[in-house]
C-alpha positions in Angstrom: 26.9 5.6 17.0 24.1 6.0 20.0 27.2 5.9 23.7 24.2 4.8 25.4 23.6 1.8 23.1 26.6 1.1 22.8 27.9 0.5 26.6 25.8 -3.1 26.2 28.3 -3.9 23.6 29.8 -6.6 26.1 27.3 -6.9 27.8 23.3 -7.6 28.2 20.2 -5.2 28.5 18.6 -6.4 31.1 15.1 -5.6 28.7 17.0 -8.1 25.8 15.6 -11.4 27.5 11.5 -10.2 26.7 12.5 -9.2 23.4 14.1 -13.3 22.7 11.0 -14.6 24.7 8.5 -13.5 22.1 10.8 -13.4 18.8 13.5 -16.1 18.8 11.7 -17.9 15.6 9.4 -19.8 14.7 9.3 -22.0 17.3 11.3 -21.3 19.8 9.2 -17.9 21.0 6.7 -17.9 23.5 4.5 -15.1 25.1 5.2 -13.6 28.0 3.9 -15.0 31.4 1.8 -13.0 33.3 4.8 -11.8 35.6 6.9 -11.5 32.9 4.9 -8.8 31.1 3.9 -7.3 34.3 8.1 -6.7 34.8 8.7 -5.7 31.0 5.7 -3.1 31.0 7.2 -1.8 33.8 10.6 -1.0 32.3 8.5 0.6 29.4 6.6 3.1 32.0 10.6 4.0 34.2 12.2 4.6 30.6 14.2 1.8 31.3 14.4 0.5 27.6 16.2 2.1 24.7 13.7 3.4 21.6 15.3 0.6 19.4 14.4 -1.9 21.9 10.6 -0.5 22.4 10.0 -0.9 18.0 11.2 -4.4 18.0 8.8 -5.6 21.7 5.9 -3.7 19.8 5.8 -4.8 16.6 6.6 -8.7 17.4 3.5 -8.0 20.0 1.7 -6.9 17.1 2.9 -9.4 14.5 2.5 -12.4 17.1 -1.1 -10.8 19.1 -0.6 -10.4 22.7 -2.1 -13.2 24.5 -4.5 -12.7 27.6 -1.7 -12.7 30.0 0.4 -10.6 28.4 -2.4 -7.9 28.2 -3.5 -8.5 31.8 0.3 -8.1 33.1 0.9 -4.7 30.6 -2.5 -3.1 31.8 -1.6 -3.7 36.1 1.9 -2.8 35.7 0.6 0.7 34.4 -2.7 1.2 36.8 -0.1 0.3 39.9 1.9 3.4 38.7 -1.3 5.6 38.6 -1.8 7.8 41.4 -5.1 9.0 41.3 -7.9 10.1 44.1 -10.5 6.9 45.1 -13.6 8.7 43.4 -17.0 6.8 43.6 -17.3 5.7 39.1 -20.2 3.9 37.7 -18.7 3.1 34.6 -15.7 3.4 33.2 -16.2 4.1 29.2 -13.1 3.8 27.0 -12.8 5.8 23.7 -9.7 5.7 21.1 -10.7 5.0 17.6 -12.3 8.4 16.5 -15.1 8.1 13.8 -15.0 8.7 10.4 -18.3 7.0 8.9 -20.5 7.6 11.3 -21.1 10.3 13.7 -19.5 9.7 17.4 -23.5 8.6 18.5 -21.8 6.4 21.5 -20.8 10.4 22.8 -24.9 11.3 23.3 -25.2 7.3 25.1 -22.7 8.2 27.8 -24.0 11.9 28.5 -27.8 10.6 28.2 -27.1 8.5 31.2 -25.1 11.2 33.0 -27.8 13.7 32.7 -29.5 10.9 34.7 -27.1 10.2 37.3 -25.1 7.5 36.3 -21.2 8.9 37.0 -19.2 7.8 34.2 -15.3 8.4 33.2 -14.3 8.2 28.8 -10.4 8.3 28.2 -8.8 8.2 25.4 -6.6 9.5 22.9 -7.0 11.7 20.0 -5.1 12.6 16.5 -2.9 9.0 16.1 -4.9 7.9 13.1 -5.2 10.6 10.0 -9.3 11.6 9.1 -10.9 11.2 12.0 -13.1 12.5 14.3 -11.7 12.1 18.0 -14.1 12.3 20.9 -12.3 15.2 22.5 -12.9 17.5 19.6 -16.8 16.4 19.8 -16.6 17.1 23.4 -14.9 20.5 23.6 -17.5 21.5 20.9 -20.4 20.5 23.3 -18.9 22.7 26.0 -17.7 19.8 28.1 -14.6 20.6 29.5 -11.2 17.9 29.0 -10.1 17.4 32.2 -6.0 17.7 33.5 -6.2 15.7 36.6 -8.0 13.8 39.0 -9.2 16.8 40.6 -10.7 18.1 37.7 -12.1 14.8 36.9 -13.8 15.0 40.8 -15.6 18.4 39.8 -17.0 17.1 36.7 -18.9 14.4 38.0 -20.1 16.2 40.5 -21.4 18.6 38.7 -22.2 16.4 35.4 -21.8 13.6 36.1 -19.2 13.0 33.7 -15.7 13.7 32.8 -13.2 13.0 29.9 -9.5 12.4 30.6 -7.0 12.3 28.0 -4.7 9.0 27.9 -1.9 12.1 27.8 -2.7 12.8 31.5 -3.4 9.5 33.0 0.2 8.0 31.2 2.4 10.4 29.5 4.4 7.4 28.3 1.2 5.8 26.4 0.0 8.4 24.8 3.6 9.1 23.1 3.5 5.4 22.2 0.2 5.3 20.9 1.0 8.4 18.4 3.9 6.3 17.0 0.6 5.0 14.6 1.9 7.4 11.9 5.4 6.4 12.7 4.9 2.3 12.0 1.8 2.4 9.9 0.1 -0.1 12.9 -1.2 -0.3 15.8 0.4 -1.5 18.7 -0.5 -3.4 21.6 -0.9 0.3 22.9 -4.5 0.8 21.5 -5.6 -2.3 23.1 -4.3 -2.1 26.8 -5.4 1.8 26.9 -8.5 0.8 26.9 -9.0 -1.4 29.7 -7.1 0.5 32.3 -10.3 1.6 34.1 -8.0 4.3 35.8 -10.8 4.9 38.5 -11.7 1.2 39.1 -15.6 2.3 38.2 -17.9 -0.8 38.7 -18.3 -1.5 34.9 -16.2 -1.2 31.7 -17.1 -1.0 28.1 -14.6 -1.4 25.7 -14.7 -2.0 22.0 -12.5 -3.5 18.9 -12.5 -3.3 15.6 -10.8 -6.5 14.7 -13.4 -9.6 16.0 -10.9 -12.2 17.1 -9.7 -9.6 19.6 -13.0 -9.7 21.8 -12.6 -12.4 23.5 -8.9 -11.6 24.6 -10.4 -8.1 26.2 -13.1 -9.9 27.8 -10.6 -12.4 29.5 -8.6 -9.8 29.9 -10.8 -7.8 31.9 -11.4 -11.1 34.3 -7.8 -11.6 34.5 -7.4 -8.1 35.9 -10.6 -9.2 38.3 -13.0 -6.5 36.9 -16.7 -7.9 37.5 -18.9 -6.0 35.2 -17.7 -5.3 31.8 -18.9 -5.3 27.8 -16.6 -5.7 24.9 -18.0 -5.8 21.6 -17.0 -4.9 17.8 -18.3 -1.4 17.8 -18.9 1.1 14.9 -15.5 2.7 13.4 -13.8 0.9 16.7 -15.8 2.6 18.9 -18.2 1.1 22.3 -21.1 2.4 19.7 -23.6 -0.6 18.5 -24.2 -0.5 15.1 -27.5 -1.3 13.9 -27.5 -2.6 10.7 -25.1 -5.6 11.9 -25.3 -8.3 14.6 -23.6 -7.4 17.7 -21.8 -10.0 19.9 -21.4 -8.6 23.4 -18.9 -10.4 25.4 -19.5 -9.9 28.6 -18.5 -10.4 32.6 -22.1 -10.2 34.8 -21.4 -9.9 38.4 -18.0 -11.9 37.9 -19.1 -14.9 35.5 -18.4 -14.6 31.8 -21.0 -14.5 29.2 -21.9 -14.1 25.7 -25.2 -12.5 23.9 -25.8 -11.6 20.8 -28.1 -8.7 19.5 -30.1 -8.7 16.5 -29.3 -7.0 13.5 -31.9 -4.0 13.4 -32.1 -3.0 9.9 -32.6 -4.4 6.3 -29.9 -2.8 4.1 -26.7 -1.0 5.2 -27.4 2.4 6.3 -25.7 5.4 4.3 -22.8 6.7 5.6 -22.1 10.6 6.6 -21.0 12.7 3.5 -19.2 14.5 6.3 -19.1 14.7 9.5 -20.8 18.5 10.3 -21.1 18.8 14.2 -23.6 21.6 14.1 -26.0 18.8 12.5 -24.8 15.9 15.7 -25.3 18.7 18.2 -28.6 19.7 17.0 -29.6 15.8 17.1 -28.5 15.9 21.0 -30.5 19.8 21.3 -34.1 17.8 19.7 -33.9 20.5 17.1 -32.9 17.4 13.9 -34.0 13.8 14.2 -32.0 11.3 13.1 -32.7 7.7 11.9 -29.5 5.6 12.1 -27.9 7.8 14.6 -30.9 7.6 17.6 -31.2 3.4 16.9 -27.2 3.9 17.9 -28.0 5.8 20.7 -30.4 4.0 22.6 -29.1 0.5 21.5 -25.5 1.6 23.4 -26.8 3.1 25.9 -29.2 -0.1 26.6 -26.1 -2.2 26.6 -24.4 0.0 29.0 -26.9 0.0 31.8 -27.2 -4.0 31.4 -23.2 -3.7 31.8 -23.8 -1.5 35.3 -26.6 -3.9 36.6 -29.7 -2.1 36.0 -31.8 -3.9 34.2 -32.2 -7.7 34.6 -32.5 -8.5 30.7 -31.4 -6.7 26.8 -35.2 -6.5 26.7 -35.7 -4.0 29.7 -32.6 -2.3 29.1 -33.6 -1.0 25.5 -36.4 0.3 26.8 -35.7 2.1 29.9 -32.8 3.6 27.3 -35.2 4.8 25.1 -37.1 6.2 27.6 -33.9 8.1 28.7 -33.7 9.7 25.7 -36.6 9.9 24.7 -36.6 12.6 27.9 -33.0 14.2 27.6 -34.4 17.6 27.2 -36.2 17.9 30.9 -33.9 16.4 32.9 
């Protein structure tokens, strides 16, 4: 028997109260308050929770679905334990899903914006779901370094206006927890809260979800956290990437005010999925040696949403036009 667990035979573990709150049956359970969520997640981040408790807590939340107060409390607890340098960042871009059916066109949106001088920090985790291509792998292929600390982030922002930071650098514990995807067989709230961390307090944030029901909770949580400019979409494959084959509802925050805006479907038929994600083809599109109708529309539209979110344009129409100009001129910048 685990002796650490056995010492609580006659006294209750301090974390037990939080499991009881969310797990006390259909009629007795409730969501955690913001303060309770903050306290509970602080204990998790400080390794003050037993493995069995952690598994129970995460799966009870997964079944219940985390509330806005819970999500905001978890994120704030994480942010309060960060110790990064204060850096000027225009856009925080979360990337935690990986791509399976289409190339990661959103990466080219971010890199094009960086060429125009916008300072972008992208963060994510790789390998937690099988048969997907992750951002870290793609950036390495394109010749971009993977930062290992805030000094390297600062250097990359200075040199290229773009930096990628793995979740394991932001929080080794969160990285370990997100890796439990293949152990549990389910995603956990970690996949949700990681997207909202905004480690360098960027002026604007982008988050994508796969399940539409999470759009509002991301938007409301960003608002609860005090983020002034933010956009949440149901992105292609779960990444922040506009899918031209579908309407895109943006749940955003503009100068501290909540809003919703729907972009229309742009294609008549569903575009064919890639037989394989050959990164040499992807790189050739970036270098202007190859064209890709679906991909280039996805790049421009995704970039347009980012420009509007950053407050660079007064309308989505103007943002899309500016995005097209940026894409067309990328090779000469």
